[in-house]
C-alpha positions as CSV (number, residue, x, y, z in Angstrom):
1,M,153.5,181.3,133.1
2,S,156.1,178.8,132.0
3,E,155.5,176.2,129.3
4,I,154.1,172.8,130.2
5,Q,156.8,170.4,131.2
6,T,156.8,167.1,129.3
7,S,158.5,163.8,129.8
8,T,161.8,164.0,128.1
9,A,165.3,163.0,129.3
10,D,165.7,166.2,131.4
11,K,162.1,167.2,132.1
12,K,159.3,165.4,134.0
13,A,155.6,165.8,133.5
14,R,154.2,167.8,136.4
15,I,151.0,166.5,138.1
16,L,149.0,168.3,140.7
17,F,146.5,166.4,142.8
18,V,144.0,168.5,144.9
19,D,141.7,167.0,147.4
20,D,140.3,168.3,150.7
21,E,140.9,164.9,152.4
22,P,144.5,164.3,153.3
23,P,144.0,160.5,153.5
24,I,142.8,160.4,149.9
25,L,146.0,162.3,148.8
26,T,148.1,160.0,150.9
27,A,146.5,156.9,149.3
28,I,147.1,158.4,145.8
29,E,150.7,159.1,146.6
30,R,151.2,155.7,147.9
31,Q,149.6,154.1,144.8
32,L,151.8,156.2,142.5
33,R,155.0,155.8,144.5
34,K,156.8,153.9,141.7
35,D,156.1,156.7,139.3
36,R,158.1,159.4,141.3
37,T,161.1,159.0,139.0
38,R,159.2,159.8,135.9
39,W,156.6,162.4,137.2
40,D,157.0,165.4,139.4
41,M,153.8,165.1,141.6
42,V,152.5,167.7,144.0
43,F,149.8,167.0,146.5
44,A,147.7,170.0,147.7
45,V,145.2,169.7,150.6
46,G,142.2,171.9,149.6
47,G,141.3,174.2,146.8
48,Q,143.2,177.2,148.2
49,R,146.4,175.2,148.4
50,G,145.8,173.9,144.9
51,L,145.4,177.4,143.6
52,E,148.6,178.5,145.3
53,E,150.5,175.7,143.5
54,I,148.9,176.5,140.2
55,H,150.1,180.1,140.5
56,K,153.7,178.9,141.1
57,G,153.9,177.3,137.6
58,C,152.2,175.3,135.0
59,F,151.3,171.7,135.4
60,T,151.0,169.0,132.7
61,V,147.9,167.5,134.4
62,V,145.7,168.7,137.2
63,V,143.6,166.2,139.0
64,S,141.1,167.8,141.4
65,D,138.4,166.4,143.6
66,F,135.0,167.8,142.7
67,R,133.4,168.7,146.0
68,M,135.6,170.6,148.4
69,P,134.7,173.4,150.9
70,Q,135.3,177.0,150.0
71,I,137.0,176.4,146.7
72,D,135.6,173.5,144.7
73,G,137.1,171.4,142.0
74,V,135.4,173.4,139.2
75,A,137.1,176.6,140.4
76,V,140.5,174.8,140.7
77,L,140.3,173.5,137.2
78,K,139.2,176.8,135.7
79,Q,142.1,178.6,137.3
80,A,144.5,175.9,136.0
81,R,143.1,176.4,132.6
82,A,143.4,180.2,132.8
83,A,147.0,180.0,134.1
84,C,148.1,177.4,131.6
85,P,145.7,176.6,128.7
86,M,147.4,173.4,127.8
87,T,147.0,171.8,131.2
88,V,145.1,168.5,130.9
89,Q,142.2,168.7,133.5
90,I,140.8,165.6,135.3
91,M,138.1,165.7,137.9
92,L,138.1,162.9,140.5
93,S,134.8,162.5,142.4
94,G,132.6,160.1,144.1
95,D,129.7,162.5,144.0
96,A,126.9,161.3,141.9
97,E,126.2,164.8,140.7
98,A,129.7,165.3,139.4
99,P,128.9,164.4,135.7
100,L,126.3,167.2,135.6
101,M,128.6,169.7,137.4
102,A,131.6,168.7,135.3
103,R,129.8,170.5,132.4
104,A,130.8,173.7,134.3
105,V,134.4,173.1,133.5
106,P,135.3,174.1,129.9
107,D,137.4,171.5,128.2
108,L,137.3,169.0,131.0
109,H,139.3,166.1,129.7
110,L,138.2,163.3,132.0
111,L,135.9,162.5,135.0
112,I,137.1,159.5,137.1
113,R,134.9,158.1,139.7
114,K,136.4,157.5,143.1
115,P,137.5,155.3,144.6
116,C,139.5,154.1,141.5
117,D,142.1,151.5,141.3
118,T,145.8,152.2,140.7
119,G,145.8,150.9,137.2
120,T,142.9,153.1,136.1
121,L,144.4,156.3,137.6
122,R,147.9,155.5,136.2
123,E,146.4,154.8,132.8
124,A,144.4,158.1,132.8
125,L,147.5,160.0,133.7
126,E,149.7,158.3,131.1
127,Q,147.1,159.2,128.4
128,A,146.9,162.8,129.7
129,I,150.5,163.2,129.6
130,D,150.7,161.8,126.1
131,A,148.0,164.1,124.9
132,A,149.7,167.2,126.5
133,C,153.0,166.1,124.8
134,M,151.4,166.0,121.5
135,C,149.8,169.4,122.0
136,G,152.7,171.1,123.6
């Protein structure tokens, strides 16, 4: 796969958001609207669509919901790591069991409880991108 893209004058950080609920993705897209000029954001409905996006190319950050039908967030994040080891992995979940299940994801970088406010999400993404830039 290709190298992780970082924020430079000609490259944007690539962020993939995966959730099985389209209204959640729409809300995140709306929250981060002003960040479109600095980040290349992709919104995938469901785990299968998320995996399809991962196999098209590496992402700087993958943010996945935890509990989804058929292909859950653990599987999405494991595939993201396998496809591009430097990808920063964030799990977003309102599920009380998520902290226990997050242990199933090797090297999970962050677990964010949802709903979360825009500032929390933006700060987490900025830190994740900074960390990826330092490693990549």
